[in-house]
N, C-alpha and C positions, 0 to 999 in steps of 0.2 A: 558322603554328605551332599545333599542336593541344595545348592544355594547359588542363584545366578540373577542378581538384580540387573536391570536393563543397562546400567552404565558399565558393568564389568562382564567379561565373557571368558569362556574356557572352551574345551573341546567337547565332543559328544558325550563324554563320560563325566563332565564336570570341570574341575580345576585343571589348569595346564600343567602345574607342578605341585608337588607336595614336599614339605619339610618335616621330617620326624624330629620333634623337639628332643626326645630322649637320645637319639643317635647323635645329634649335633652336640648336645651337652656332654655326652660320653666321650667325645673327642678331647675334652679338656679334663685332665687328671692332675690336679695340683699336687706337688710333692710336699708342700707345707702349707699351713694356714696362711691366708692372705690377710695382712694386717692393715694395709693402707690401699684403698681402692679408689678414693676420690681425692683429687688434688687440684690446685690452681683454681680455686673457687672465686668467682667475681660476678657481681651484679652488673648486668649490661644495660637494661632499661626497664621501664614500667609504664603502664597507662591505665586510665579509667575509661570505661564506657559511659558516654553521655546519652541520656534518653532523648530521642527526637520527638517524643509524643506518640499518640496513637496512630499517626500516619505511617504505615509500614513501608511506604514507597520512598520515604526520605532517605538520603544518603547517610550511612552510619557515621558516627562521630566519636573520636577518642581524644583524650587530652594527655599530653606527654611533657614531662614525666608525670606519672600519676601519684596519688597519695591515698593511703589506706583509710578506712573509716575508723573512727573512735567507737568503742562499744561501752555503754554506760547505762545504768539504771536511770529512769526518769528522776528528775530532781525531787529530793525529799521522799522517795519511795524505796523502802527496804524490801517490800514484797511486791511481786509483779505476777498477776494472773493473766494468762493468755489463752486464746482458743487454739484448737488443733490446726495444723497447717492446712491451708486451703487456697484455692484460686490459681492464678497463673504463676508458673515458675519455669526458669530455664534449666534444661539439662546440659546443654552446651551453648552458652550465650554467644561465643565467637562465631560458631557456625550459623546460629539463628540470625544474627545480624548481617552476616556477609552474604546470605541468600544464594548459596550455590558457588560463590567464589571461594578460593582457598582460605580456610579459616585461620591459618597461621599468618596471613597477610598483615593483620593489625599489629602482631608482635614484631614482624620484620620492619614494618613502617615505623614503629616506635623505636626500634634499635637505630635505624638510620636517622630519625629525627633528633635523637639525642647525640649521636656520634656519626659524623659524615664519613668517617673511615671504616664504618662497619661493613663487613663483607661476609656473605653466606659461605663463600668458598673457604673460609678459615675453619669451618667446622666439618666434622665427619658425619654427625647426626644432629638434626634439628627436630624437636618433638615437643608435644605436650607431656606433662608429668603423667597424665592418665594412661598414656600408651606404655610407658615404662612399668607402671604398676601392673597393668594387665599381663605383659610378657613375663614379668618377674613371678607373678602368681602362677603362670603356667608351669614354670620350672619348679616351684614349690609343690604344686599338685602332682608332679611326676615323682615325688618322693626322693628327690636328689639331695635334700638337705635334712639332716637329722640333728643339727647342732642347736637349733632354736625352736621352741614350741610357743604357740600363742599364749600370751599371758593376759589375764583378765584382772582388773582391779575394781574395787567397789568404793563407795564414798568413805568407808571407814578404814581403808587401807590403801592410801594413795601414794605413799612414799614422800620423800622430801618435796616440799612446795612452800609457797608463801601465799597468804591470803591476799586477795585483791578485792576489796569491797567495791561494789558498784559497777562491776564489769559484767557484760552479758555476751550473748552469742551473736555473731555476724556472719552472714553468707552472702557473697556477692551475686549469686545467681537469682536473688529474690527480686521480684518486680511488683511492688505493692500497688502502684496505681492501676495496673491492668487487672489485678486480681479482683478489684471491685468495679471494674468497668463492664457493664452489661453489654454495651455495644461490642466491646472486644470479644466477649464470650460468644456472642451471636455470630461474629465474623470468623472466628477461629476454632470453635469447638469441634467442627467436623475434621479438622486436620490435627487435633491434639486430643485424641481419645486416651482413656486410661490404659496404661501399658504395664506389663510385668517384665522389667528389664532382665530379670534373672533367667527368663526362658529364651532370650534373644540369642542369635548368633553374634559373635564378636567380630569386628572388622577394623582394620587399620589400612588407610590408603598410603601408597608409597610413591614418591617422586625422586628420581635420581637426576639432580640438576647440576648445571655448570655455572649458574649465576642467577641473579635476581635483578630485574629491571626496576630501578627506583622510580622511574617516571610513570609506569603503568601498573606496577605490582605483579607483573607476570613472571613466572619462572622461565629460565632459559635452559635449554637442553643441548646435549651434544658431546660432553666429555665421557670418557670411559668409566667403568665401574670403579676403577682404582683411584680416580681423581675426582669424581663427582661427590656432591653432598647429598646424603639421603634425608629427605623430608618425610617424617611420619606424621600423618594427619589423622586426628581423632575422627571417628565416624560413629554416629548414633542414628538409629532408625527414626527417632523423634528428637528434635533439638529443644523443644519446649512442650509443656504439658499443663493441663488443668487438674488440680488435685481436688477430689471430693472426699472429705474425711469419712463420710458415711460408707464409702465404697473402698477406699484405700487409705488407711490411717498411716501417716508418716511421722508422727511425733509433733513437737512444738517448736523446733528450731527456727523455721522461717517466720512464724508468728512472733517469736521472741525478738527476732531481728527487727521486725517492723517497729517495735517499741524502743529498741536500744541503739540501733546503728545511727551514726551521725557522720556525714561527710562535711568537712569544713573547707572552704576555699577563700582565697584572697581576691576580692573584687574591688580594685582601686585601693583605698586605704581602710576598707572595712571588711571584716570577715563575715561571711554569710554561711548559714547552715543549709546544706542541700540534702533533701530527703531522698528516699529510694525511688522516687518518681523522676529524679534528675540524674543521679549517678547510680549506676547499677552494677558496678563491679570494679575490682582492682586486680590487675595481672602484672606479674613480674617475669622477667627473662633473666636467667642465671646461666653462666657458663662454668663448666668444670671438666676435668678429665676423669672418665670412668674406665678404669682398667685399660688405659692407653687411648681410648676414644675421646676425642674432643667433642663435648656435647653442648648444645644450646637448648635449655629446657624452659618452657613456659609453664607457669602455674598460677593458680588463683590463690591469693592471700585473703584470709577472712577478716582480719583487723590488725590493730597494732596495740602494743603495750605502752600507751602514752595517755597521760591526762590531757585535758584541753590546754592547760597552761604550758605543758611540755611541747605540745604540738605547735602552739603559737610561737614558742621560743625557737623551734626548729625552722619555721618559716622566716622568722626574723633573722636568724643566723644566715639563711640563704640570701636574704635581701642584702645584708651587710657584706657578704662575700662577693655578690655581684657588683656592689658599689666599689669595693676595694679593688676588684679586678679591673674595673673601668678606670680607676684612678692610677693604677700602677702598670697599665698595659698588659694585664694578665699575669703579673708576677707579684708575689708577696715579698716583703723586704727580707732579703737574705736567703730565700728559698723559692722553689717553683710552686705555683698554685695547683693543687690537685683536687679532684672530686672523688667521691667514693668509687666511681666506676672506672677510673683511669689507671690507678696503680695499686698493686698489692692487695692486702687484706682490707676490706672496707672497714672492719672494726678498728684496725690500727689507724686508718685515716680519720675515722670519727674522733679518736682521741687527739690526733694532731689538730683537727679543726677546733676542738674544745680549748686547746692551749692557745690557739690563735685568737680566739674570742676575747681572751682577757686583755689583749692589746688593741682591740677594735672598739667601735662605738655601738656594738650590738645591743648592749643593755640600755643605752640611750634610746635606741629604737624600740626596745621593749617598753620603756617608760611611755613612749607614744602610744603603744598598744593598750595601755591602761585606760586611755580615754576612749577607746574604741569599743564597739559592742558587737555581739554575735546577732546578726539580723536575720530573721526568717526570710526565706526566698521571696515571699509575696511582697514584702516591704522593699525589696531590692529592685523590683521591676521599674524600668524607666528612669533610673537615677544615674547621673554621671558623677563619679567619685574620683577625687584626686588621689595620687599616690601619697604614702606617708611623708615622703620628703618633698612632695610637691612636684615631682618629676617622675615620669614613667621610667623604670629601670631598663637598661639595655640588657636583654636576655642573651647570655652567651651560648646560643644554640645555632643550628645550621640555618641556611637559607630556607624559605618556606618549602614544605613538601610539595612536589609537583601536583597540580590540580587534576591530572589525568588519573590519579589513583582513585579507585572506587570507594574511597572513604575520605572523610575530612579529618585533618590533624590540627588540634588546637594546642598552642604552646602554653605552658605554665612557667612561672619564674622560679620554681624550686629546683633543687638538685634531686638526685635519687634518694628516696627515703631509706634510712639505715635498716638493712634487712635483719639485723640482730634484734630489732624491736617488733618484728612481724609475728603474727600469731596464727596458728591453726586452732579453730574453736569447735567445741563439741557441747551438746546438751544431752543429758542422760537422766533417766528416772533414777531416783535414789535406790530403787530395788534392783537395778541392773548395773553391770560393770562395763568397763571400757576394754575393748580388745586392743591391748598394747601392741601386739605384733602388727596388726593392720595399720594402726596409727603411726608406728615408727617407720613402716614402709613408706607411707605418704611423706612424712617429715624428712626422711633420708633423701628421697629423690629431688626435693626442693631445698634441702639443707636448711630447713626451718628449725630454729633452736628452741622455740617456745610453743606451748599449747595451753589453751584456756578451756576449763570445764565448768559448766554450770549445771547443778543438779536441781531437779524439780520433783514435785509430787502432783501428778495429774495436771500439769501445766502451771503449777504454783511455784514460782522461783523465789528463793530467799537469797539476798546478796551475800550473806555470810557463807553460803555454799558455792560462791563463785570464786575461783582461784586460778592463778597462773603457775605453771610448772616450767622451769628451765630444764629441758631434757637433753641438752647438748651432750653430756656424758653418756646418756643412754643411746643416743643416735650413733655416737662413735662406737660404742660397744656392739650395737646392732650391726653396724657395717663390718666389724671384725668377725662376728659370729656368722654372718651371711656372706663372707668374702668369696667363698667358693661358688655360691649361687650367682653372685654378681659377676664373677669372671665368666661363668657360663652364659649369663645374659649378654655380656659383651661379645662372646663368641656367636651367640644366636643373632645378634644385630648384624654382625659381619656376614653371617650366612644369608640372612634375609636380603642384605644389599647385593651380595654376589649373585644369588639366585634370581632376584627380581630383575637384575640388569639383563638377564638372558631373555626377558619378555619385552624389553624396550625400556623406555624412560618412565612409564606409568604402570603401576601394578596395584594390587590389593591383596592382603592376606586375610583369610577368614577362618574361624574355628568355632566349634560349639563347646558347650560345657562338657567337661570330662565325665564319662560314665565310669562306673565301678569296673576296675580291672582292665580298662581300655587305655590305649596310648594316644596322647594328644598329637594331632597332625595339623600343621598350618597349610591350608590350601591356598595356592597362589593363582590369581586371575590377572589377566591383562585388563587395563582400564582404557576405555575409549576416550579419545580427546574430546574436550568440551567444545 
């Protein structure tokens, strides 16, 4: 394979080292089926990207913790007709906004901003979900798994689900304002040509680090391969693109998003609705143990399974918790105060919080919300608003993130959004089905319990065909069925770390799409220091 971008290098024949996926996986031969491969699941942090406008030289901005968008049909509309996807879209928003700096930096900054005791050294692997999916699919293509086969469903055979009227599709990689900006097209079309990602080489960048400098966001190197943390960074040839539906038809999902996605935020005592030109994504970071490896995985969540009223109640609950923590010195009566990210199963803690609400004045606060309005962003500009209680709450977060970071971190007054209410969303034509195997792979690596599907006919969506499925039992079953492949994935990750360490602290793995009757090899290159 001949592949040598300018920032990575090998010997005269190409790669410095090669890893045979088949040979690595063959070293693991389970004696029995693996039943439990993921444990100790905990949400660590989250963030939203905030759009700085059309000036691409502005410092990137995130808000921590983030909040997912609501997805809903426009008011009093049961039918929604949208145009095919077009205009500017992100392929990898994190990399696009970081402009050459490590694209995982926003995730690490968000983790520290929410928890000052966060340490990258506590993890074996830190990665985007996208990388795990790619490596898992390599193992599947090698024919090592015969226990599960792709399943396709259609609108008339969906399995157990519940109808959710008025919900639509949401994708955080969508940027509506730039899609209609002629000046943006003129400035960027040369660097964002139409591409066929299926024909591309695949690549993942590797850093074996000993720490993370919270002041500058720079990785620290120096420990041995046995003690270092492996950072896997997603790599795409293009991080954003312009879609021309006459040349490359992509469906209707992004266009549907422009009509249905709603980000709400608390600005003083008034909630304002922020469109896709202000908030352009919601990312979560979750930790778990995968076959003995302690993982920190970042993923993009499409939306949440909440009505507007439920969302306001969640924010009000957080405001009440902050006030009570201030009044009690950080302790509830008779028990310690916890948040979703601090102890045990977040679902259990959510139930505990609900019990505590009954003894608090949260619902008095909600009564105050009845007098508030959802204000369009244009009406919010230039207004100074007081807090609901007439006093700005003390936010129980860390000291400000150091300004030497190459991004700005804006604090929010909420806690981590309950991950059990997050959604992966899909849109499909009524005549096509859903690839359940691929879907469950995505949901497994982010441990997402729900997905939302909206069917359409040539871009015409009917809200009676929009529904949510709780697929937690299917995800558990998928994990058991693919347990041996997941064990092999863990083995492959260990082999990548060990082999990459021989090249130094910075490396890259590259591979091409598998040809018929060929064996997949990962080619390892050394990476030049920036």
